[in-house]
C-alpha positions, 0 to 999 in steps of 0.5 A: 280498840285499845292502844296496844291492839291498835299498835299491834294491828298497825305493825302487822298490817305494815309487815303484810303490806310490805311482803305483799308489795315485794311479791307483787313487784317480783312477779307482776309489777316489773313485767307491766310497762305503765307510765309512772304518772298514771300510777301517781294519778291512781294513787291520788284518786285512791287517797282523795275520793274516799273522803268525799264518799265518807266511807267509814270502817276499819276494813275500808280504811285499811284497804284504802290506805294499803292500796294507796301505799302500794300504788305510791311505792310502785310510783317511786320504783318507776321513778327510780328506774327511769332516772337510772336509765337516763343517767346511764353513761356508755364509755366508747373507745376513742378511734385511733387511726394512726395505729395502723400506719405505725405498724406498717412503718415498723416492719 
């Protein structure tokens, strides 16, 4: 495969992968409540195990890298969501007990 076709294939694969992830995120991934470390562990397994199995081929490499990227993006989204929930500050009004006394004195 020539260099230009390899670049076109990589760009097309990246765009398809990004589109698939956004669709999955909207319709499926937001509804699943999974621990972020389980997703991270699965991503590492998908990254490491194929090197021990020595599987070759353009299709296998594409599927493996696409699955890894999707799992890693899901992990990053889960991490950002959890940090946003932790830093959420609720502002509560301060109790003012003397306000009632002042109203009664003025009348």
